[in-house]
Structure formats: C-alpha cells, structure tokens
VOPADREN-349488 format. One record per residue: residue number from 1; residue in three letters; x negated, y, z negated of N, C-alpha, C in turn. Coordinates in pm, 1 decimal. Layout:
<atoms>
ATOM  pos  code    n_east   n_north      n_up   ca_east  ca_north     ca_up    c_east   c_north      c_up
ATOM  NUM   ALA         X         Y         Z         X         Y         Z         X         Y         Z
...
</atoms>
This chain:
<atoms>
ATOM  pos  code    n_east   n_north      n_up   ca_east  ca_north     ca_up    c_east   c_north      c_up
ATOM    1   MET    2585.6   -2065.7   -2007.0    2500.1   -1938.8   -1992.6    2501.5   -1854.7   -2074.4
ATOM    2   ASN    2475.5   -1749.3   -2058.5    2421.5   -1668.0   -2197.4    2372.7   -1585.8   -2106.5
ATOM    3   VAL    2529.0   -1477.8   -2052.1    2470.8   -1330.6   -1964.0    2492.1   -1205.6   -2058.7
ATOM    4   GLY    2400.0   -1108.0   -1998.8    2415.4    -966.1   -2086.9    2422.6    -867.7   -2010.6
ATOM    5   ALA    2433.9    -767.8   -2076.4    2443.9    -593.7   -1970.8    2316.0    -501.3   -2008.4
ATOM    6   ILE    2326.7    -477.9   -1876.2    2217.7    -347.9   -1851.1    2257.4    -266.2   -1814.9
ATOM    7   LEU    2263.8     -88.2   -1848.9    2301.0      19.4   -1822.4    2187.2      77.1   -1810.7
ATOM    8   LEU    2188.9     160.3   -1668.1    2100.2     196.8   -1619.2    2121.2     363.7   -1675.2
ATOM    9   ALA    2072.4     454.4   -1720.5    2127.9     548.8   -1764.9    2017.9     669.2   -1800.9
ATOM   10   ALA    1901.4     642.7   -1704.0    1785.3     739.5   -1739.9    1766.8     835.9   -1623.4
ATOM   11   GLY    1848.9     846.9   -1560.3    1797.2     930.9   -1404.4    1811.4    1005.7   -1424.0
ATOM   12   ASN    1763.7    1125.7   -1328.8    1725.6    1241.0   -1352.2    1820.6    1337.2   -1251.4
ATOM   13   ALA    1884.4    1298.7   -1245.4    2049.7    1366.8   -1119.2    2027.3    1469.7   -1041.4
ATOM   14   ARG    1912.2    1409.3    -957.7    1838.6    1480.4    -881.9    1961.4    1542.9    -800.2
ATOM   15   ARG    2055.3    1487.2    -722.4    2140.9    1557.2    -636.0    2284.0    1612.9    -673.9
ATOM   16   MET    2270.2    1604.9    -850.9    2376.1    1650.1    -889.6    2346.3    1792.9    -964.4
ATOM   17   GLY    2183.7    1853.9    -991.1    2148.5    1931.2   -1058.9    2201.7    1970.5   -1180.7
ATOM   18   ALA    2214.5    1877.5   -1239.4    2326.4    1863.9   -1414.6    2222.3    1763.0   -1416.9
ATOM   19   ASP    2232.7    1695.7   -1578.7    2294.9    1604.8   -1645.0    2456.9    1563.5   -1666.1
ATOM   20   LYS    2414.8    1469.3   -1526.0    2585.8    1414.8   -1497.3    2635.5    1314.6   -1617.3
ATOM   21   LEU    2539.6    1264.3   -1611.9    2575.7    1149.9   -1706.9    2670.1    1226.2   -1798.4
ATOM   22   MET    2674.1    1330.1   -1862.9    2717.2    1397.9   -1959.0    2825.4    1470.0   -1955.4
ATOM   23   ALA    2901.3    1474.9   -1803.7    2964.7    1546.8   -1711.8    3115.3    1527.6   -1786.4
ATOM   24   ASP    3195.0    1604.2   -1794.2    3330.2    1537.2   -1895.9    3420.2    1480.1   -1714.2
ATOM   25   LEU    3466.5    1416.5   -1768.5    3529.3    1304.9   -1682.5    3685.2    1234.5   -1723.8
ATOM   26   GLY    3754.2    1335.7   -1736.5    3873.8    1269.4   -1849.5    3859.5    1276.6   -1992.5
ATOM   27   GLY    3859.8    1368.3   -1998.4    3787.7    1405.4   -2133.8    3672.0    1328.4   -2185.8
ATOM   28   ARG    3586.3    1252.7   -2123.1    3510.4    1162.0   -2209.9    3353.3    1212.2   -2115.9
ATOM   29   PRO    3260.3    1155.8   -2139.5    3133.6    1173.8   -2060.0    3160.5    1040.4   -1948.7
ATOM   30   LEU    3071.1    1119.1   -1865.7    3051.7     989.2   -1775.4    3016.5     877.2   -1763.3
ATOM   31   ALA    2879.0     902.7   -1822.5    2874.1     780.2   -1899.9    2945.8     694.7   -1913.2
ATOM   32   LEU    3007.3     698.8   -2041.7    3053.7     639.1   -2147.9    3190.5     572.7   -2073.4
ATOM   33   HIS    3245.4     580.2   -1926.1    3313.2     517.1   -1931.7    3262.2     400.1   -1881.2
ATOM   34   ALA    3117.5     374.0   -1788.3    3115.9     233.4   -1771.6    3034.6     158.2   -1854.8
ATOM   35   PHE    3003.7     250.5   -1952.3    2951.3     165.1   -2086.3    3074.7      92.0   -2139.4
ATOM   36   GLU    3214.1     179.4   -2159.8    3318.8      94.3   -2289.1    3335.8      18.0   -2178.5
ATOM   37   ALA    3308.5      24.0   -2024.3    3390.7     -64.4   -1940.4    3298.9    -262.9   -1990.8
ATOM   38   PHE    3138.5    -227.8   -2008.7    3083.2    -383.1   -2021.7    3178.4    -389.6   -2204.9
ATOM   39   LEU    3176.1    -310.6   -2260.5    3201.3    -321.7   -2419.2    3363.4    -428.7   -2396.3
ATOM   40   ALA    3443.4    -329.2   -2318.1    3549.8    -410.9   -2264.5    3531.7    -555.1   -2237.7
ATOM   41   ALA    3421.3    -573.1   -2132.3    3447.7    -697.6   -2054.3    3367.3    -824.6   -2167.7
ATOM   42   GLY    3358.2    -738.1   -2281.1    3274.6    -881.3   -2369.2    3124.0    -907.2   -2414.8
ATOM   43   PHE    3061.5    -764.3   -2425.3    2986.4    -771.5   -2369.4    2879.5    -690.1   -2483.9
ATOM   44   ASP    2834.9    -745.1   -2615.4    2842.8    -667.2   -2746.7    2690.0    -661.5   -2686.7
ATOM   45   ARG    2647.8    -498.4   -2753.6    2560.1    -467.2   -2755.2    2497.7    -485.4   -2616.7
ATOM   46   PRO    2524.3    -354.8   -2480.5    2466.7    -391.8   -2347.4    2335.0    -322.0   -2453.3
ATOM   47   ILE    2215.7    -372.5   -2336.7    2116.6    -288.5   -2310.9    2126.2    -117.2   -2212.0
ATOM   48   VAL    2060.4     -60.3   -2279.4    2105.1      89.3   -2190.4    1926.2     145.1   -2170.0
ATOM   49   ALA    1916.6     150.2   -2072.1    1791.1     239.3   -2055.4    1844.4     404.7   -2010.0
ATOM   50   VAL    1730.9     414.5   -2136.7    1797.5     620.8   -2134.2    1640.6     679.8   -2126.6
ATOM   51   ALA    1687.6     809.1   -2100.0    1538.3     874.5   -2113.4    1505.1     967.5   -2245.2
ATOM   52   PRO    1388.0     979.6   -2274.2    1401.1    1005.2   -2447.8    1488.6    1085.3   -2490.5
ATOM   53   GLY    1536.6    1112.2   -2614.3    1563.3    1213.2   -2627.1    1741.3    1295.1   -2558.0
ATOM   54   GLY    1716.6    1192.2   -2496.7    1836.1    1244.8   -2428.3    1987.5    1225.5   -2487.8
ATOM   55   ALA    2110.9    1348.4   -2451.3    2235.8    1337.5   -2460.6    2302.1    1173.0   -2498.3
ATOM   56   VAL    2217.9    1102.9   -2341.9    2327.8     939.8   -2361.4    2304.4     907.1   -2441.4
ATOM   57   GLY    2183.0     838.1   -2527.2    2061.7     783.1   -2594.6    2145.0     769.2   -2769.7
ATOM   58   ALA    2172.9     927.1   -2764.3    2281.9     979.4   -2890.1    2410.3     992.2   -2865.1
ATOM   59   LEU    2476.4     982.8   -2786.4    2619.1     919.0   -2775.1    2650.4     779.8   -2788.6
ATOM   60   LEU    2534.6     659.7   -2746.1    2558.2     570.9   -2671.8    2492.4     495.0   -2862.3
ATOM   61   ALA    2404.2     558.5   -2943.5    2303.8     540.8   -3010.6    2380.1     374.3   -3113.7
ATOM   62   ASP    2502.2     393.4   -3168.7    2529.0     282.9   -3260.8    2607.4     180.0   -3202.6
ATOM   63   ARG    2605.7     171.5   -3076.2    2696.0      82.1   -2995.6    2586.4       2.3   -2903.7
ATOM   64   ALA    2447.6      63.7   -2841.5    2389.3      17.5   -2751.1    2257.5     -62.1   -2846.3
ATOM   65   ARG    2151.5     -90.7   -2726.2    2030.9    -164.2   -2785.6    1958.8     -68.6   -2637.2
ATOM   66   LEU    1899.6      65.3   -2741.4    1870.3     151.5   -2631.3    1745.5     133.8   -2597.1
ATOM   67   VAL    1657.6     116.8   -2462.9    1557.4     142.1   -2469.7    1467.7     297.8   -2386.4
ATOM   68   PRO    1418.5     357.9   -2449.9    1398.2     496.0   -2410.2    1325.4     437.7   -2269.3
ATOM   69   VAL    1243.3     544.3   -2200.9    1214.7     496.4   -2041.8    1136.1     632.4   -2046.5
ATOM   70   ALA    1011.0     662.2   -2077.2     961.7     779.7   -2089.0     887.4     800.6   -1966.2
ATOM   71   ASP     876.6     764.5   -1855.2     822.4     748.3   -1678.5     965.7     750.0   -1616.1
ATOM   72   HIS    1082.0     757.3   -1688.2    1208.2     734.1   -1613.6    1188.7     816.3   -1514.3
ATOM   73   ALA    1131.4     967.8   -1488.6    1114.2    1040.5   -1357.6    1052.0    1014.1   -1233.9
ATOM   74   LEU     990.0     915.1   -1289.0     874.6     816.7   -1133.7    1008.1     768.7   -1134.5
ATOM   75   GLY    1095.4     702.1   -1112.1    1234.8     611.7   -1015.9    1283.8     538.1   -1063.4
ATOM   76   MET    1393.5     484.7   -1046.8    1480.8     404.9   -1117.7    1385.3     247.2   -1121.1
ATOM   77   GLY    1281.5     227.3   -1095.2    1258.1     111.0   -1069.6    1167.3      79.3   -1195.6
ATOM   78   HIS    1120.1     197.6   -1282.3    1074.8     225.8   -1372.2    1161.6     176.4   -1533.3
ATOM   79   SER    1314.4     233.1   -1472.8    1398.3     204.0   -1562.9    1432.9      74.3   -1593.1
ATOM   80   LEU    1409.0       1.4   -1458.5    1462.3     -96.8   -1490.6    1380.4    -227.6   -1515.7
ATOM   81   ALA    1237.9    -190.3   -1542.7    1156.9    -233.4   -1563.5    1090.4    -257.6   -1722.1
ATOM   82   ALA    1160.7    -122.6   -1722.4    1163.2    -113.1   -1923.0    1245.3    -213.2   -1951.7
ATOM   83   ALA    1430.9    -196.8   -1918.5    1535.4    -224.3   -1915.3    1535.1    -417.7   -1948.8
ATOM   84   VAL    1480.1    -424.0   -1848.7    1422.3    -604.8   -1834.1    1350.4    -607.4   -1910.7
ATOM   85   ALA    1250.7    -589.0   -1968.6    1166.4    -636.6   -2057.8    1203.6    -605.8   -2157.4
ATOM   86   ALA    1291.7    -560.7   -2237.7    1380.6    -583.4   -2361.7    1487.0    -658.1   -2373.7
ATOM   87   VAL    1475.0    -751.4   -2243.9    1637.1    -879.1   -2287.8    1557.5    -941.9   -2367.2
ATOM   88   PRO    1680.0    -999.3   -2468.0    1645.7   -1157.5   -2523.8    1602.4   -1223.4   -2435.1
ATOM   89   GLY    1516.1   -1376.6   -2492.0    1446.6   -1495.6   -2398.4    1606.2   -1581.0   -2388.5
ATOM   90   ASP    1703.3   -1537.8   -2452.3    1799.2   -1690.9   -2444.5    1879.4   -1595.7   -2339.9
ATOM   91   TRP    1861.4   -1487.0   -2257.3    1988.7   -1494.6   -2195.0    1958.6   -1539.5   -2036.6
ATOM   92   THR    2068.9   -1604.5   -1990.5    2030.5   -1663.7   -1847.2    2034.4   -1584.1   -1721.0
ATOM   93   ALA    2140.8   -1482.1   -1680.3    2170.7   -1339.4   -1676.8    2180.5   -1245.4   -1700.1
ATOM   94   ALA    2177.9   -1146.0   -1631.9    2220.7    -984.4   -1649.1    2294.7    -915.0   -1553.2
ATOM   95   LEU    2411.8    -860.0   -1560.7    2479.8    -773.0   -1483.5    2407.8    -626.5   -1558.5
ATOM   96   ILE    2313.8    -590.2   -1414.2    2275.6    -424.9   -1409.4    2364.5    -356.6   -1382.4
ATOM   97   GLY    2408.3    -273.2   -1435.1    2520.4    -132.6   -1386.0    2474.2     -20.0   -1364.0
ATOM   98   LEU    2478.8      93.7   -1294.3    2456.8     207.9   -1303.9    2576.8     282.5   -1398.8
ATOM   99   ALA    2524.7     371.9   -1512.3    2607.2     479.9   -1550.2    2685.1     550.8   -1499.9
ATOM  100   ASP    2636.5     595.7   -1409.0    2740.5     689.2   -1273.8    2875.0     603.0   -1198.0
ATOM  101   MET    2898.9     471.3   -1229.3    2982.4     438.0   -1164.8    3095.6     381.2   -1246.5
ATOM  102   PRO    3189.4     506.5   -1262.7    3289.6     525.6   -1420.1    3404.0     389.2   -1356.3
ATOM  103   PHE    3417.7     348.4   -1241.1    3567.1     282.3   -1252.2    3566.0     141.3   -1245.2
ATOM  104   VAL    3432.0      87.0   -1264.4    3436.9     -49.2   -1182.2    3484.2    -130.4   -1354.4
ATOM  105   ARG    3562.2    -210.1   -1303.0    3701.0    -271.0   -1427.3    3636.0    -364.3   -1488.6
ATOM  106   PRO    3651.6    -386.5   -1601.0    3612.2    -510.7   -1722.6    3662.1    -589.8   -1637.7
ATOM  107   ALA    3737.6    -618.8   -1586.6    3763.6    -775.6   -1542.4    3662.7    -876.2   -1431.4
ATOM  108   THR    3655.2    -717.3   -1348.4    3521.6    -745.1   -1232.7    3409.3    -790.5   -1284.2
ATOM  109   LEU    3357.5    -738.0   -1429.0    3235.8    -724.0   -1542.3    3268.7    -910.2   -1552.7
ATOM  110   ARG    3348.4    -916.3   -1608.5    3380.2   -1080.7   -1688.1    3409.0   -1196.4   -1540.8
ATOM  111   ALA    3423.3   -1168.8   -1413.7    3420.1   -1209.6   -1339.0    3290.6   -1273.0   -1289.7
ATOM  112   LEU    3157.1   -1109.4   -1255.3    3089.7   -1149.2   -1206.6    2940.2   -1225.6   -1307.3
ATOM  113   ALA    2996.4   -1191.8   -1403.9    2939.5   -1297.7   -1515.6    2954.9   -1427.4   -1533.3
ATOM  114   ALA    3066.8   -1453.7   -1516.1    3093.9   -1623.9   -1466.3    3018.9   -1682.1   -1330.7
ATOM  115   ALA    3033.7   -1604.7   -1279.1    2980.3   -1662.8   -1119.2    2846.9   -1638.6   -1092.2
ATOM  116   SER    2735.4   -1591.7   -1217.9    2598.8   -1569.6   -1241.3    2562.3   -1706.8   -1245.2
ATOM  117   ALA    2405.1   -1730.3   -1198.6    2326.9   -1840.8   -1215.3    2220.8   -1794.4   -1267.9
ATOM  118   SER    2077.6   -1902.2   -1314.9    1987.6   -1865.7   -1367.0    1877.7   -1799.0   -1254.8
ATOM  119   HIS    1967.0   -1881.0   -1125.7    1862.4   -1899.8    -987.2    1869.7   -1769.9    -892.5
ATOM  120   ALA    2044.9   -1751.1    -920.7    2081.0   -1694.6    -806.5    2094.2   -1509.5    -802.0
ATOM  121   ILE    2119.5   -1423.0    -750.9    2164.9   -1306.6    -789.2    2291.7   -1280.4    -704.5
ATOM  122   VAL    2408.6   -1193.3    -759.6    2533.9   -1215.3    -715.0    2576.6   -1071.6    -666.0
ATOM  123   ARG    2612.0   -1055.2    -621.9    2634.7    -868.1    -543.6    2772.7    -897.0    -473.7
ATOM  124   PRO    2904.7    -801.5    -645.5    3006.2    -745.3    -587.0    3044.7    -723.3    -408.7
ATOM  125   VAL    3131.7    -730.1    -389.4    3142.3    -666.1    -241.9    3330.3    -633.3    -216.3
ATOM  126   PHE    3315.4    -482.1    -216.7    3433.5    -476.1    -197.8    3463.8    -449.9     -37.7
ATOM  127   ASP    3598.6    -494.7      36.9    3639.7    -419.4     155.7    3469.0    -429.2     255.0
ATOM  128   GLY    3406.8    -541.5     281.4    3286.9    -552.6     343.2    3172.4    -468.5     266.9
ATOM  129   THR    3205.9    -344.9     175.8    3100.2    -260.2     102.0    3038.1    -360.2      -1.2
ATOM  130   PRO    2885.0    -369.0      -6.4    2795.7    -429.8    -118.6    2844.2    -341.6    -262.3
ATOM  131   GLY    2841.7    -368.6    -348.0    2875.2    -266.9    -464.9    2779.5    -282.3    -579.6
ATOM  132   HIS    2824.1    -253.2    -691.0    2711.7    -243.7    -845.1    2857.7    -304.4    -952.6
ATOM  133   PRO    2805.0    -321.5   -1031.3    2653.7    -388.8   -1096.5    2656.0    -522.3   -1015.2
ATOM  134   VAL    2495.1    -549.0   -1036.4    2475.4    -698.4    -983.5    2415.5    -793.9   -1076.2
ATOM  135   ALA    2463.2    -892.9   -1051.8    2399.4   -1005.1   -1155.1    2311.6   -1084.7   -1127.4
ATOM  136   TRP    2203.1   -1065.5   -1214.3    2055.5   -1114.9   -1170.9    2026.2   -1209.3   -1245.3
ATOM  137   GLY    2001.7   -1322.2   -1165.9    1972.9   -1459.6   -1270.9    1825.6   -1460.6   -1280.7
ATOM  138   ARG    1783.5   -1550.0   -1435.3    1697.4   -1531.2   -1469.7    1569.8   -1500.5   -1430.9
ATOM  139   ASP    1506.7   -1638.3   -1321.7    1418.3   -1625.2   -1260.7    1400.0   -1504.3   -1171.4
ATOM  140   HIS    1523.4   -1428.3   -1156.3    1458.6   -1268.9   -1099.0    1403.2   -1167.6   -1196.1
ATOM  141   PHE    1422.7   -1158.7   -1337.5    1353.5   -1091.7   -1392.2    1210.2   -1056.4   -1397.2
ATOM  142   PRO    1113.4   -1164.3   -1380.3     970.3   -1088.6   -1350.2     943.8    -994.0   -1288.0
ATOM  143   ALA    1023.2   -1033.3   -1127.8    1006.3    -913.5   -1032.4    1047.5    -883.4   -1074.5
ATOM  144   LEU    1180.3    -835.3   -1150.6    1200.4    -668.0   -1211.9    1124.0    -632.0   -1273.9
ATOM  145   ALA    1123.5    -693.8   -1354.5    1005.1    -634.4   -1486.8     842.2    -579.9   -1395.3
ATOM  146   GLY     837.8    -595.3   -1315.4     719.4    -552.6   -1202.6     745.9    -406.5   -1129.3
ATOM  147   LEU     857.5    -354.4   -1151.2     930.0    -333.4   -1016.5     903.9    -164.2   -1079.4
ATOM  148   ARG     831.1     -58.4    -952.2     802.9      70.7    -976.5     883.5     181.1    -903.9
ATOM  149   GLY     840.5     282.2    -926.7     923.6     410.1    -844.2    1048.4     354.7    -813.3
ATOM  150   ASP    1110.3     456.4    -681.6    1276.0     476.0    -702.3    1333.0     384.1    -607.8
ATOM  151   LYS    1273.8     273.0    -587.7    1356.3     209.9    -491.8    1422.6      96.7    -557.7
ATOM  152   GLY    1457.3      96.3    -693.0    1547.5      -6.7    -762.9    1481.7    -148.0    -689.9
ATOM  153   GLY    1599.9    -223.3    -753.8    1583.9    -397.2    -687.8    1558.5    -401.2    -546.1
ATOM  154   ARG    1598.2    -323.6    -440.5    1608.9    -281.6    -339.7    1539.0    -388.0    -222.7
ATOM  155   ASP    1351.6    -374.3    -245.2    1318.5    -484.3    -208.0    1315.2    -634.3    -223.4
ATOM  156   ILE    1360.2    -640.9    -351.8    1376.5    -780.4    -375.2    1501.2    -852.3    -348.5
ATOM  157   LEU    1594.8    -735.0    -355.1    1700.1    -794.3    -198.0    1691.8    -793.3    -102.4
ATOM  158   ALA    1600.3    -755.4     -10.2    1552.6    -792.3     114.7    1503.1    -961.3     115.0
ATOM  159   CYS    1417.6   -1002.5     -21.1    1372.0   -1072.8      19.4    1460.4   -1169.2     -13.2
ATOM  160   SER    1511.2   -1157.2    -128.6    1587.2   -1336.6    -178.0    1759.8   -1239.8    -173.2
ATOM  161   PRO    1845.4   -1229.8    -102.7    1960.5   -1216.5     -30.9    2052.9   -1255.8    -126.7
ATOM  162   PRO    2161.5   -1154.4    -202.0    2214.0   -1182.3    -297.2    2329.3   -1280.5    -252.9
ATOM  163   VAL    2397.5   -1372.0    -309.8    2560.6   -1427.7    -324.3    2643.2   -1323.7    -317.0
ATOM  164   PRO    2723.7   -1314.5    -201.5    2836.3   -1213.2    -212.5    2907.2   -1287.4    -302.9
ATOM  165   PHE    2970.3   -1190.2    -389.9    3111.0   -1195.7    -488.3    3204.6   -1082.5    -393.0
ATOM  166   ALA    3304.8   -1168.9    -327.7    3452.1   -1072.2    -262.1    3540.7   -1025.2    -408.8
ATOM  167   CYS    3527.2    -873.0    -445.0    3663.1    -908.9    -483.4    3743.4    -759.5    -468.6
ATOM  168   ASP    3841.4    -712.8    -554.0    3963.9    -611.1    -557.3    3948.9    -516.1    -569.3
ATOM  169   ASP    3814.6    -486.6    -642.8    3774.9    -351.7    -730.4    3698.9    -245.7    -618.2
ATOM  170   PRO    3732.7    -156.7    -651.2    3715.5       2.4    -542.8    3583.5      20.3    -637.8
ATOM  171   GLY    3608.6      43.5    -736.4    3515.2      79.6    -860.6    3366.6       8.2    -860.4
ATOM  172   VAL    3344.1     -98.2    -797.5    3246.2    -149.0    -783.5    3118.1      -7.6    -664.0
ATOM  173   THR    3212.3      57.7    -566.8    3146.5      91.0    -529.5    3151.4     211.1    -457.3
ATOM  174   ILE    3217.4     323.7    -607.1    3187.3     426.3    -626.5    3106.4     492.2    -741.6
ATOM  175   ASP    3002.8     573.5    -690.7    2929.7     638.0    -775.3    2943.0     757.7    -772.1
ATOM  176   VAL    2922.3     835.4    -890.8    2929.9    1019.0    -941.2    2804.5    1076.9    -872.2
ATOM  177   ASP    2730.6    1099.2    -791.6    2603.6    1182.5    -744.7    2582.7    1246.5    -716.5
ATOM  178   THR    2718.6    1343.2    -657.2    2697.6    1452.9    -642.1    2779.9    1518.4    -689.1
ATOM  179   PRO    2815.2    1685.7    -670.8    2957.4    1748.0    -794.9    3039.9    1711.8    -667.3
ATOM  180   GLU    3042.8    1639.6    -565.2    3141.0    1667.6    -490.1    3186.8    1518.7    -540.4
ATOM  181   ALA    3162.6    1454.0    -558.9    3190.8    1299.9    -585.0    3248.0    1312.7    -778.4
ATOM  182   LEU    3214.8    1410.6    -805.8    3240.1    1481.3    -966.0    3357.2    1506.0    -919.1
ATOM  183   ALA    3349.6    1584.5    -873.6    3542.9    1580.0    -851.4    3614.6    1501.3    -790.3
ATOM  184   ALA    3571.7    1469.0    -660.4    3656.6    1339.1    -642.9    3677.9    1263.7    -741.8
ATOM  185   ALA    3634.1    1210.6    -825.7    3628.4    1131.2    -939.9    3712.9    1216.4   -1042.3
ATOM  186   ARG    3695.8    1336.1   -1079.4    3818.4    1422.8   -1161.0    3901.6    1402.3   -1114.6
ATOM  187   GLY    3937.9    1426.6    -942.2    4071.7    1407.6    -895.8    4185.5    1256.9    -957.2
ATOM  188   ARG    4094.3    1143.2    -983.1    4140.4    1037.0    -974.6    4222.9    1016.8   -1133.1
ATOM  189   PHE    4179.9    1143.5   -1250.9    4271.1    1173.9   -1350.9    4389.2    1169.6   -1379.7
ATOM  190   LEU    4400.7    1259.4   -1262.1    4493.7    1397.9   -1212.1    4635.1    1318.2   -1248.4
</atoms>
C-alpha cells in the first residue's frame, strides 16, 4: 500500500469572515497545525489544494505539492477534484484532510493509513461522531475527480458508505470554521 495525503486549504472561510487558515493558533497559523500533523505522521510532501496566490500556498510551498484551484470559490468539490487529479499513479489510497482541523493526532493519521484499502473508504469515528480526514481508496478517485459544487464527497459517501474506524482522537471532530470555534481552539493552548 502506498498511501498519500491531501490537505484542502483553498476555502473561502465564509463563516469566519476572514482568512481563518492564517489565523494565529498557539503562535502558528491554523493551517500549519494540520499540515505538520501529516508530516509528523510520515507523509512526505502532501498535496495541498490552495487558492492561487494565497498566503497558505506561500507558507507551505517548500514542503508541499501545491495545487492552485482557480475555481475554489465555487465550492469544496472543485478543490477535491483538482487535488485528486494531481495524485501520483502509485497511490493506492489518500487521506483527505481539512486545513481547519488542527487537532488530529499524527498517530491517528498513521492508523487510518494502515486501515486503508484501494477499494474502501475509511472514516474515523470518535465517540459515535464521524470525522476527518477520510481515507479514500484509489477505486473512488474517479468519482472524487468529477466533483463540483460545495458538497465535497458527501454524495459519494451516501452511495458508498465508509468503513467506520473507531479512534480515541477527539481532534477528528474539531474544525475551526467560526470565530467562536477559533476562540475555543485558542483556549486549548492556554
């Protein structure tokens, strides 16, 4: 198995009202937490979907394979499609994570990668709540590459229910998409 990592970091932050991915969290930009968790888990040069010319791309350029998504404003589906189109031919699966989820543990990422399979979708579950990142087997890449709009992979998951992966990592359910969520995340560093 050759499992790679994709980080979606091209969103518009409509609920935040500002560039949340560059917001300070514990002395570092928010997006850096999720990205560095992938590096700590052993993923070399993750693919990162970014807004063209954005600050996140400049922040990660030396350590990531950047995929500028010109139509990112049309929704997450466009970012997913662009990132999956950049996947190397030898990947059997990809962990697709969100840059606004700063608390996922590297050990969880390694365990998800180990549980992945080319035919399966594996989704972490903490205390009964499904989370992210999701491990997508290569058999599902064509469907991901055809996505458009703002639903992400939701419709694919409805047709191909994921294998639940029970974990003890609350980080798989914590995203930072509102000012209140950012304040709560900052409270974890006090």
